[in-house]
KETI-89260 format. One record per residue (C-alpha): residue in three letters; x, y, z. Coordinates in nm, 3 decimals, padded with zeros to 5 digits. Layout:
# KETI-89260
<zalo->ala; px->X; py->Y; pz->Z>
...
***
This chain:
# KETI-89260
<zalo->met; px->08.863; py->01.196; pz->-03.111>
<zalo->lys; px->09.002; py->01.498; pz->-02.922>
<zalo->lys; px->09.049; py->01.811; pz->-03.131>
<zalo->ser; px->09.403; py->01.940; pz->-03.177>
<zalo->leu; px->09.503; py->02.301; pz->-03.114>
<zalo->val; px->09.510; py->02.362; pz->-03.491>
<zalo->gln; px->09.151; py->02.239; pz->-03.527>
<zalo->lys; px->09.032; py->02.447; pz->-03.232>
<zalo->phe; px->09.164; py->02.765; pz->-03.392>
<zalo->arg; px->09.032; py->02.691; pz->-03.744>
<zalo->ile; px->08.690; py->02.855; pz->-03.695>
<zalo->pro; px->08.823; py->03.162; pz->-03.505>
<zalo->val; px->09.089; py->03.214; pz->-03.775>
<zalo->ser; px->08.826; py->03.183; pz->-04.049>
<zalo->ile; px->08.604; py->03.436; pz->-03.869>
<zalo->leu; px->08.898; py->03.676; pz->-03.830>
<zalo->val; px->08.991; py->03.654; pz->-04.199>
<zalo->gly; px->08.627; py->03.693; pz->-04.300>
<zalo->ser; px->08.592; py->03.999; pz->-04.075>
<zalo->val; px->08.902; py->04.163; pz->-04.225>
<zalo->phe; px->08.777; py->04.084; pz->-04.576>
<zalo->phe; px->08.433; py->04.235; pz->-04.520>
<zalo->ser; px->08.575; py->04.536; pz->-04.338>
<zalo->leu; px->08.794; py->04.610; pz->-04.640>
<zalo->ala; px->08.502; py->04.548; pz->-04.877>
<zalo->ile; px->08.285; py->04.795; pz->-04.682>
<zalo->leu; px->08.554; py->05.063; pz->-04.657>
<zalo->ser; px->08.699; py->05.040; pz->-05.008>
<zalo->glu; px->08.622; py->05.036; pz->-05.377>
<zalo->ser; px->08.798; py->04.908; pz->-05.688>
<zalo->leu; px->09.033; py->05.138; pz->-05.878>
<zalo->trp; px->08.963; py->04.930; pz->-06.188>
<zalo->lys; px->08.608; py->05.067; pz->-06.202>
<zalo->asp; px->08.738; py->05.417; pz->-06.277>
<zalo->ser; px->09.041; py->05.329; pz->-06.487>
<zalo->asn; px->08.908; py->05.032; pz->-06.685>
<zalo->ser; px->08.549; py->04.915; pz->-06.640>
<zalo->ile; px->08.601; py->04.626; pz->-06.884>
<zalo->leu; px->08.880; py->04.483; pz->-06.669>
<zalo->gly; px->08.664; py->04.512; pz->-06.358>
<zalo->gly; px->08.389; py->04.323; pz->-06.540>
<zalo->ile; px->08.636; py->04.051; pz->-06.639>
<zalo->phe; px->08.747; py->04.014; pz->-06.276>
<zalo->phe; px->08.383; py->03.982; pz->-06.168>
<zalo->phe; px->08.310; py->03.720; pz->-06.437>
<zalo->leu; px->08.617; py->03.515; pz->-06.342>
<zalo->gly; px->08.514; py->03.545; pz->-05.978>
<zalo->ile; px->08.170; py->03.399; pz->-06.051>
<zalo->val; px->08.326; py->03.112; pz->-06.250>
<zalo->leu; px->08.573; py->03.030; pz->-05.969>
<zalo->met; px->08.302; py->03.055; pz->-05.702>
<zalo->ala; px->08.084; py->02.812; pz->-05.899>
<zalo->ala; px->08.381; py->02.577; pz->-05.947>
<zalo->gly; px->08.460; py->02.595; pz->-05.576>
<zalo->ala; px->08.099; py->02.524; pz->-05.475>
<zalo->phe; px->08.067; py->02.236; pz->-05.722>
<zalo->gly; px->08.402; py->02.093; pz->-05.613>
<zalo->arg; px->08.310; py->02.104; pz->-05.246>
<zalo->leu; px->07.980; py->01.926; pz->-05.315>
<zalo->trp; px->08.168; py->01.665; pz->-05.519>
<zalo->cys; px->08.411; py->01.608; pz->-05.230>
<zalo->met; px->08.137; py->01.590; pz->-04.968>
<zalo->met; px->07.947; py->01.337; pz->-05.177>
<zalo->tyr; px->08.246; py->01.104; pz->-05.131>
<zalo->ile; px->08.353; py->01.191; pz->-04.778>
<zalo->ala; px->08.023; py->01.251; pz->-04.593>
<zalo->gly; px->07.971; py->00.963; pz->-04.354>
<zalo->tyr; px->08.304; py->00.798; pz->-04.441>
<zalo->lys; px->08.560; py->01.043; pz->-04.301>
<zalo->ser; px->08.652; py->00.838; pz->-03.993>
<zalo->lys; px->08.550; py->00.497; pz->-04.129>
<zalo->met; px->08.763; py->00.447; pz->-04.438>
<zalo->leu; px->09.035; py->00.610; pz->-04.647>
<zalo->val; px->08.856; py->00.772; pz->-04.941>
<zalo->thr; px->09.069; py->00.760; pz->-05.258>
<zalo->glu; px->08.811; py->00.786; pz->-05.539>
<zalo->gly; px->08.674; py->01.078; pz->-05.738>
<zalo->pro; px->08.829; py->01.410; pz->-05.629>
<zalo->tyr; px->09.043; py->01.222; pz->-05.377>
<zalo->ser; px->09.214; py->01.039; pz->-05.663>
<zalo->leu; px->09.333; py->01.374; pz->-05.802>
<zalo->leu; px->09.479; py->01.510; pz->-05.479>
<zalo->arg; px->09.475; py->01.431; pz->-05.108>
<zalo->asn; px->09.304; py->01.750; pz->-04.993>
<zalo->pro; px->09.046; py->01.842; pz->-05.259>
<zalo->leu; px->08.804; py->01.999; pz->-05.012>
<zalo->tyr; px->09.063; py->02.262; pz->-04.918>
<zalo->phe; px->09.169; py->02.303; pz->-05.281>
<zalo->phe; px->08.814; py->02.382; pz->-05.392>
<zalo->ser; px->08.764; py->02.608; pz->-05.090>
<zalo->leu; px->09.068; py->02.809; pz->-05.203>
<zalo->val; px->08.935; py->02.825; pz->-05.560>
<zalo->gly; px->08.598; py->02.948; pz->-05.431>
<zalo->phe; px->08.741; py->03.212; pz->-05.203>
<zalo->val; px->08.977; py->03.345; pz->-05.469>
<zalo->gly; px->08.660; py->03.378; pz->-05.676>
<zalo->val; px->08.496; py->03.569; pz->-05.391>
<zalo->gly; px->08.795; py->03.804; pz->-05.386>
<zalo->leu; px->08.775; py->03.863; pz->-05.761>
<zalo->cys; px->08.406; py->03.951; pz->-05.728>
<zalo->thr; px->08.520; py->04.271; pz->-05.555>
<zalo->glu; px->08.670; py->04.359; pz->-05.897>
<zalo->thr; px->09.014; py->04.395; pz->-05.743>
<zalo->leu; px->09.333; py->04.190; pz->-05.739>
<zalo->ser; px->09.416; py->04.288; pz->-05.380>
<zalo->met; px->09.126; py->04.098; pz->-05.223>
<zalo->pro; px->09.187; py->03.757; pz->-05.387>
<zalo->leu; px->09.558; py->03.791; pz->-05.306>
<zalo->leu; px->09.469; py->03.868; pz->-04.942>
<zalo->leu; px->09.245; py->03.560; pz->-04.918>
<zalo->ala; px->09.502; py->03.335; pz->-05.088>
<zalo->leu; px->09.777; py->03.463; pz->-04.857>
<zalo->ala; px->09.562; py->03.402; pz->-04.549>
<zalo->phe; px->09.489; py->03.049; pz->-04.674>
<zalo->phe; px->09.854; py->02.958; pz->-04.733>
<zalo->cys; px->09.961; py->03.110; pz->-04.400>
<zalo->tyr; px->09.728; py->02.888; pz->-04.199>
<zalo->tyr; px->09.582; py->02.591; pz->-04.383>
<zalo->pro; px->09.909; py->02.403; pz->-04.445>
<zalo->trp; px->09.911; py->02.354; pz->-04.065>
<zalo->val; px->09.555; py->02.217; pz->-04.079>
<zalo->ile; px->09.643; py->01.984; pz->-04.367>
<zalo->asn; px->09.958; py->01.856; pz->-04.190>
<zalo->asn; px->09.759; py->01.791; pz->-03.875>
<zalo->glu; px->09.488; py->01.597; pz->-04.059>
<zalo->glu; px->09.740; py->01.391; pz->-04.254>
<zalo->lys; px->09.915; py->01.293; pz->-03.931>
<zalo->lys; px->09.584; py->01.151; pz->-03.809>
<zalo->leu; px->09.530; py->00.966; pz->-04.135>
<zalo->arg; px->09.876; py->00.811; pz->-04.105>
<zalo->met; px->09.792; py->00.695; pz->-03.754>
<zalo->leu; px->09.456; py->00.552; pz->-03.864>
<zalo->tyr; px->09.551; py->00.387; pz->-04.192>
<zalo->gly; px->09.928; py->00.338; pz->-04.174>
<zalo->glu; px->10.073; py->00.173; pz->-04.484>
<zalo->gln; px->09.749; py->00.219; pz->-04.679>
<zalo->phe; px->09.781; py->00.597; pz->-04.645>
<zalo->glu; px->10.153; py->00.591; pz->-04.726>
<zalo->val; px->10.085; py->00.410; pz->-05.056>
<zalo->tyr; px->09.807; py->00.659; pz->-05.135>
<zalo->ala; px->10.028; py->00.957; pz->-05.046>
<zalo->lys; px->10.312; py->00.841; pz->-05.271>
<zalo->lys; px->10.096; py->00.842; pz->-05.584>
<zalo->thr; px->09.859; py->01.131; pz->-05.499>
<zalo->pro; px->09.973; py->01.496; pz->-05.468>
<zalo->arg; px->09.893; py->01.676; pz->-05.146>
<zalo->phe; px->09.730; py->01.987; pz->-05.292>
<zalo->phe; px->09.761; py->02.042; pz->-05.667>
<zalo->pro; px->09.559; py->01.796; pz->-05.882>
<zalo->arg; px->09.721; py->01.530; pz->-06.098>
<zalo->ile; px->09.470; py->01.473; pz->-06.377>
<zalo->ser; px->09.630; py->01.147; pz->-06.492>
<zalo->asn; px->09.541; py->00.992; pz->-06.154>
<zalo->phe; px->09.168; py->01.050; pz->-06.194>
<zalo->his; px->08.944; py->00.754; pz->-06.120>
<zalo->glu; px->08.576; py->00.747; pz->-06.039>
<zalo->pro; px->08.365; py->00.436; pz->-05.974>
<zalo->glu; px->08.051; py->00.357; pz->-06.171>
<zalo->thr; px->07.848; py->00.363; pz->-05.850>
<zalo->tyr; px->07.905; py->00.501; pz->-05.501>
<zalo->val; px->07.691; py->00.475; pz->-05.188>
<zalo->ile; px->07.604; py->00.819; pz->-05.044>
<zalo->asn; px->07.477; py->00.885; pz->-04.695>
<zalo->pro; px->07.205; py->01.142; pz->-04.783>
<zalo->lys; px->07.140; py->01.271; pz->-04.431>
<zalo->ile; px->07.504; py->01.355; pz->-04.365>
<zalo->phe; px->07.556; py->01.481; pz->-04.722>
<zalo->leu; px->07.259; py->01.718; pz->-04.702>
<zalo->arg; px->07.377; py->01.846; pz->-04.364>
<zalo->his; px->07.712; py->01.943; pz->-04.514>
<zalo->met; px->07.561; py->02.086; pz->-04.833>
<zalo->ser; px->07.462; py->02.398; pz->-04.642>
<zalo->asp; px->07.833; py->02.495; pz->-04.629>
<zalo->thr; px->07.826; py->02.572; pz->-05.002>
<zalo->met; px->07.553; py->02.833; pz->-04.945>
<zalo->leu; px->07.827; py->03.054; pz->-04.805>
<zalo->phe; px->07.944; py->03.146; pz->-05.156>
<zalo->pro; px->07.616; py->03.294; pz->-05.290>
<zalo->ile; px->07.553; py->03.461; pz->-04.952>
<zalo->ile; px->07.892; py->03.637; pz->-04.969>
<zalo->leu; px->07.828; py->03.737; pz->-05.331>
<zalo->gly; px->07.491; py->03.884; pz->-05.236>
<zalo->ala; px->07.648; py->04.076; pz->-04.948>
<zalo->leu; px->07.916; py->04.218; pz->-05.179>
<zalo->glu; px->07.649; py->04.333; pz->-05.424>
<zalo->ile; px->07.460; py->04.509; pz->-05.143>
<zalo->val; px->07.781; py->04.683; pz->-05.034>
<zalo->glu; px->07.847; py->04.795; pz->-05.393>
<zalo->his; px->07.498; py->04.945; pz->-05.423>
<zalo->leu; px->07.537; py->05.121; pz->-05.088>
<zalo->his; px->07.864; py->05.271; pz->-05.213>
<zalo->ala; px->07.699; py->05.382; pz->-05.537>
<zalo->ala; px->07.419; py->05.548; pz->-05.339>
<zalo->asn; px->07.676; py->05.722; pz->-05.113>
<zalo->ile; px->07.523; py->05.556; pz->-04.808>
<zalo->leu; px->07.854; py->05.385; pz->-04.731>
<zalo->pro; px->08.163; py->05.605; pz->-04.765>
<zalo->cys; px->08.480; py->05.468; pz->-04.927>
<zalo->tyr; px->08.810; py->05.537; pz->-04.756>
<zalo->leu; px->09.035; py->05.316; pz->-04.969>
<zalo->ala; px->09.083; py->05.245; pz->-05.337>
<zalo->leu; px->09.230; py->04.902; pz->-05.410>
<zalo->tyr; px->09.386; py->04.754; pz->-05.720>
***
């Protein structure tokens, strides 16, 4: 199936946002470290929790969708809670990444970037699903929220057939979270050693 304009720009937009994020991380430090080290530690802890939740959620989604994306409408597991769980857990994970900088500015920046662009991606993908599955998707959409989970909808089968080759191929995506965390820790140590200068102080 031919990629839409929205899909073609998804990777370049992600690279741009990532570049801005890391540029700010390299050039700045957290004001909370000087004013309240406990609060900075709380931000970091919450960031780790959200990153873990995002990584787990993405794996959970890929377990259901890998190998089935263009073959059937997946409505079980995380897809019974909301229609776009993969994007939801990505947002959770990247807000966690932002909090690991021990600031509030960085998670807000990442969340703002997400909500400025990804609604277009979601709309585009749902248009394709409507074309592919018609009434079946309309019924699913009426009872399942687009983005924020509805816990009362949750349903998971006793067994589910997984395509291990495709699943394992997509598992590598979740490695992005620990890689980013490691990079942020290196930047923090370089700041502490005065190897990298700080030009900004962020809340």
